[in-house]
C-alpha positions in Angstrom: 16.8 16.4 -17.2 15.1 13.1 -17.6 17.5 11.5 -15.1 16.4 13.8 -12.3 12.7 13.5 -13.0 12.9 9.7 -13.1 15.5 9.5 -10.3 17.7 7.4 -12.5 21.4 7.7 -13.2 22.5 9.2 -16.5 23.9 5.8 -17.5 20.5 4.2 -16.7 18.6 6.7 -18.8 21.2 6.2 -21.6 20.6 2.4 -21.5 16.8 2.8 -21.6 17.1 5.3 -24.5 19.2 2.8 -26.4 16.7 0.0 -25.8 13.8 2.2 -26.9 15.8 3.1 -30.0 16.6 -0.5 -30.8 12.9 -1.5 -30.4 11.9 1.3 -32.8 10.0 3.3 -30.2 12.0 6.5 -30.7 14.0 8.0 -33.5 16.5 10.9 -33.6 14.8 14.1 -34.6 17.9 16.3 -34.5 21.5 15.9 -33.3 24.4 18.3 -32.5 26.9 15.5 -32.4 27.3 11.8 -31.7 26.9 12.3 -28.0 23.4 11.0 -27.0 23.0 13.9 -24.6 23.1 16.3 -27.5 20.5 14.3 -29.5 16.7 15.1 -29.6 14.4 12.1 -29.9 10.8 11.8 -30.9 8.3 8.9 -30.6 7.7 6.8 -33.6 4.2 5.6 -34.4 5.0 2.3 -32.6 6.3 4.4 -29.7 3.1 6.5 -29.5 1.0 3.3 -29.5 3.2 1.9 -26.7 2.8 5.1 -24.8 -1.0 5.1 -25.1 -1.1 1.6 -23.9 1.0 2.5 -20.9 -1.2 5.5 -20.1 -4.2 3.3 -20.1 -2.5 1.1 -17.5 -1.1 4.0 -15.3 -0.8 7.8 -15.6 1.9 7.9 -12.9 4.6 10.4 -13.6 7.5 10.6 -11.2 10.5 8.7 -9.9 11.0 5.2 -11.4 9.7 2.5 -9.0 11.8 -0.4 -7.7 10.5 -3.9 -8.2 8.5 -5.4 -5.3 11.1 -8.2 -4.9 13.9 -5.7 -4.5 11.8 -3.8 -1.9 11.1 -6.9 0.1 14.7 -7.9 0.1 15.9 -4.5 1.3 13.2 -4.4 4.0 14.3 -7.7 5.3 17.9 -6.5 5.3 16.9 -3.4 7.4 14.6 -5.2 9.8 13.8 -3.5 13.2 14.5 -6.8 14.8 18.2 -6.4 14.4 18.1 -3.3 16.7 19.4 -3.9 20.2 18.8 -1.5 23.1 20.4 -1.7 26.6 19.5 -0.1 29.9 21.7 3.0 29.2 20.0 3.6 25.9 16.6 3.3 27.4 17.4 5.8 30.2 18.8 8.2 27.6 15.8 7.9 25.3 13.3 8.4 28.1 15.4 10.6 30.3 13.1 13.6 29.8 10.2 11.7 31.3 9.9 10.9 35.0 9.4 7.1 35.1 9.8 4.6 37.9 12.6 2.0 37.9 10.0 -0.7 37.7 8.4 0.8 34.6 11.8 1.2 32.9 12.6 -2.4 33.7 9.4 -3.4 31.8 9.9 -1.1 28.9 13.5 -2.2 28.2 12.7 -5.8 27.2 9.6 -4.7 25.3 11.5 -2.2 23.2 14.3 -4.7 22.6 11.9 -7.4 21.4 11.1 -5.5 18.1 7.5 -6.7 18.6 4.1 -5.4 19.6 3.6 -3.4 22.8 0.3 -2.6 24.5 0.5 0.4 26.8 -2.6 1.0 28.9 -3.6 3.3 31.8 -5.5 6.4 32.7 -5.4 9.5 30.4 -2.4 11.8 30.7 0.1 9.3 32.1 2.5 9.5 29.2 1.7 6.4 27.1 2.0 8.3 23.8 5.0 10.2 25.0 6.8 7.0 25.8 6.1 5.5 22.4 7.1 8.6 20.5 10.2 9.2 22.6 11.4 5.7 22.0 10.8 6.0 18.2 12.7 9.4 18.0 15.6 8.1 19.9 16.5 5.4 17.4 19.6 6.5 15.6 20.0 4.0 12.8 19.0 4.9 9.2 17.5 3.0 6.3 16.9 3.2 2.6 13.3 3.8 1.4 12.2 3.6 -2.2 10.3 6.5 -3.7 7.9 4.1 -5.3 7.3 0.3 -5.8 6.2 -1.6 -8.9 3.8 -4.6 -8.7 2.6 -6.2 -12.0 3.1 -2.9 -13.9 1.2 -0.9 -11.2 3.0 1.8 -9.2 2.7 2.3 -5.5 3.9 5.6 -4.1 5.7 4.9 -0.9 8.0 7.8 0.0 6.0 10.3 2.1 7.7 13.6 3.2 5.4 13.8 6.2 6.7 10.4 7.4 10.1 9.8 5.9 12.8 12.3 6.9 15.9 12.2 4.7 19.2 11.9 6.6 22.8 12.6 5.7 24.5 9.5 4.3 27.3 8.3 6.6 28.9 5.2 5.0 29.8 3.8 8.4 26.2 3.6 9.5 25.5 0.5 7.4 27.5 -2.6 6.4 29.2 -2.4 3.0 27.4 -5.1 1.0 25.9 -5.4 -2.4 22.4 -4.3 -1.2 23.4 -1.1 0.6 26.0 -0.1 -1.9 23.6 -0.5 -4.8 20.9 1.5 -2.9 23.4 4.3 -2.0 24.2 4.8 -5.7 20.6 4.5 -6.9 18.5 7.8 -6.8 15.3 5.8 -6.6 16.1 5.2 -2.9 16.2 7.8 -0.2 18.4 7.5 2.9 16.1 8.3 5.9 15.6 8.1 9.6 13.5 5.1 10.5 9.9 6.1 10.0 7.5 7.0 12.8 3.8 6.8 12.0 1.3 7.9 14.6 -2.5 7.5 14.1 -5.4 8.1 16.4 -9.1 8.3 16.5 -9.3 9.0 12.7 -7.8 5.6 11.9 -10.0 3.1 9.9 -9.4 -0.3 8.4 -9.2 1.3 5.0 -6.0 3.0 6.2 -4.4 -0.5 6.0 -5.2 -1.0 2.4 -3.8 0.4 -0.9 -5.5 3.7 -1.9 -6.2 3.7 -5.6 -6.3 7.0 -7.5 -8.6 6.6 -10.5 -7.2 9.7 -12.2 -3.5 8.9 -12.0 -4.3 5.1 -12.0 -1.6 4.5 -9.3 -1.7 3.7 -5.6 -0.7 5.3 -2.4 0.9 2.9 0.2 -1.1 2.2 3.4 0.1 3.7 6.7 1.7 0.5 8.0 3.7 0.0 4.8 5.1 3.5 5.2 6.1 2.5 8.8 8.1 -0.5 7.5 11.4 -0.9 9.3 10.3 1.7 11.8 7.7 2.4 14.5 3.9 2.4 14.3 1.8 4.0 17.1 -1.9 3.4 17.3 -3.0 6.0 19.8 -6.3 6.1 21.6 -7.2 2.5 20.8 -10.9 2.1 21.3 -11.7 5.7 20.1 -11.8 4.7 16.4 -15.1 4.3 14.5 -14.2 0.7 13.9 -14.5 -1.8 16.8 -11.2 -2.6 18.5 -11.8 -6.3 18.0 -12.1 -5.8 14.2 -9.1 -3.6 14.1 -6.9 -6.0 16.1 -8.2 -9.0 14.1 -6.7 -7.3 11.0 -3.3 -7.2 12.7 -3.2 -10.8 14.0 -1.7 -12.5 10.9 0.8 -9.7 10.2 2.0 -9.7 13.8 2.4 -13.5 13.9 3.8 -14.2 10.4 5.8 -11.0 9.8 4.1 -10.4 6.5 0.9 -8.7 5.3 -1.1 -9.1 2.1 -2.4 -6.2 -0.1 -4.6 -6.3 -3.2 -4.5 -4.3 -6.4 -7.7 -3.2 -8.0 -7.2 -6.0 -10.5 -7.6 -8.5 -7.7 -3.9 -9.4 -7.7 -2.7 -10.1 -4.1 0.9 -9.8 -3.0 2.8 -9.9 0.2 4.9 -7.2 1.9 7.0 -7.3 5.0 5.3 -6.5 8.3 8.4 -5.2 10.0 7.7 -2.6 12.6 7.6 -2.1 16.3 3.9 -1.5 17.0 2.5 0.4 20.0 -1.1 0.1 21.0 -2.0 2.9 23.4 -5.3 3.1 25.2 -6.8 4.7 28.3 -9.7 2.2 28.3 -9.8 -1.1 30.2 -8.2 -3.8 28.1 -11.0 -6.2 29.0 -13.5 -3.8 27.6 -11.7 -3.7 24.3 -10.8 -7.2 23.3 -10.7 -10.7 24.7 -7.7 -12.6 26.2 -7.1 -14.5 23.0 -6.4 -11.3 21.1 -4.3 -9.8 23.9 -2.3 -12.9 24.0 -1.0 -12.2 20.6 0.4 -8.8 21.7 3.6 -9.9 23.4 4.2 -7.1 25.9 1.3 -5.5 27.9 2.4 -2.8 30.2 0.3 -0.7 32.6 1.3 2.9 33.1 0.3 4.0 36.6 -0.3 7.3 38.3 2.8 9.1 39.6 4.0 8.9 43.2 4.4 12.2 45.1 8.2 12.3 44.5 7.7 11.6 40.8 5.0 14.3 40.6 7.2 16.9 42.3 10.2 16.0 40.1 8.0 16.5 37.0 6.9 19.8 38.3 10.5 20.9 39.0 11.4 19.9 35.4 8.5 21.8 34.0 9.5 24.9 36.0 13.0 24.7 34.7 11.9 24.3 31.1 9.5 27.3 31.4 12.1 29.5 33.1 10.0 29.8 36.2 11.7 29.5 39.6 10.7 26.4 41.5 9.2 27.1 45.0 9.1 23.9 47.2 6.6 25.5 49.5 4.2 26.3 46.6 4.7 22.8 45.2 3.8 21.3 48.6 0.7 23.5 48.7 -0.3 22.3 45.3 0.0 18.6 46.3 -1.7 19.1 49.7 -4.6 21.2 48.5 -5.4 19.8 45.1 -4.3 16.2 45.4 -4.2 14.8 48.9 -7.0 17.0 50.1 -9.1 16.4 47.0 -8.2 12.6 46.8 -7.1 13.3 43.3 -4.5 11.0 41.6 -1.2 12.5 40.5 -1.2 12.6 36.7 2.0 13.2 34.9 0.7 15.8 32.5 -0.8 18.0 35.2 2.3 19.9 36.1 2.8 20.9 32.5 -0.9 21.9 32.2 -0.9 23.9 35.4 2.2 25.7 34.3 0.6 26.6 31.0 -2.3 28.0 33.0 0.0 30.1 35.1 1.9 31.4 32.1 -1.4 32.3 30.3 -2.6 34.3 33.4 0.8 36.0 33.8 0.7 37.0 30.1 -2.8 38.5 30.5 -1.8 40.4 33.6 1.5 41.5 32.1 3.5 40.1 35.0 6.3 37.6 35.4 5.0 34.1 35.8 5.7 32.5 39.2 4.9 29.3 41.0 3.0 30.7 44.0 -0.1 29.8 45.9 -2.1 32.6 44.3 -1.0 31.6 40.8 -1.8 27.9 41.6 -5.2 28.7 42.9 -6.0 30.7 39.8 -4.7 28.0 37.5 -6.6 25.3 39.5 -9.9 27.2 39.2 -9.6 27.0 35.4 -8.1 23.5 35.1 -9.7 21.0 37.4 -13.3 19.9 36.6 -15.6 20.0 39.6 -17.9 17.0 40.0 -20.9 18.4 41.8 
């Protein structure tokens, strides 16, 4: 039915049909009664001309878009800045990670700010894991339009790879005109707050509208898809574009809370820049950008190497998750031989990686995996890179 393909209510389709009929765009071809649902319509010559003009402008076929103004109002209503997190929530969200009290004390205010966060430190310390764990722990839901209309142009916004539909629970949001209207409007999808993660493939063009010359419509840029959610720019400094250029593009949106996009016609319009943005890098911040740029990122948090107790706690958790008995003596051997003895820093991802090596070897030998000195030596021979 037309109502399903357009994501409009039956009454909405009925109203549009009546308007088209009154304007002479359609005429009844056959009817099985007075009920409009039983009537078959066809385009008049005026209707065909109007359709051809519309196709010249856009060949978009799909859910009816919502007006830009409505989208902006709803985005402001659902802002991430209204989210509040306390210490208990932070511990629960990051409970599967072994983090120091000092680091948790830094992350809490940063998360609660609803602003930009710069995580830096050596590779494998959990920067990306922290950002994604925070994003996935957010429980509130929002409404996302399937498409947005600007000056007769359609921007596809809903992306199944980003926007995960959720079951509607009326108590999750206040009962006001905005949410009530959206909950009864099929053009909106009730979703988890979006999480967008990009890495080395990210380019400046990813922040602009993508025009499809065949359908003559647009695909929303990645940060627009992240509106009211979380955006993670991983491996900052590994992109083809210079970090300075990339961060320069974010300065105005981060400070003003709005961004500007352009249609192929040259028409510019504003959209909300409402997201918690994580910049993650394993390069020195001073090698990436200057202090003036870093100043505009409110929270800058260094992720350090693990202490020995933290490293052993991580190893114990990894063993438990893998179903491998934890042997304190073997764990002490690992630390003494391959960390203290080798003057190697304790990296949070190493216990997981070593366990994967142990499991791979056990599977090949068709034996039960175990945390032993023999298994550790075999895993270490394959894992650690020798600098000779």
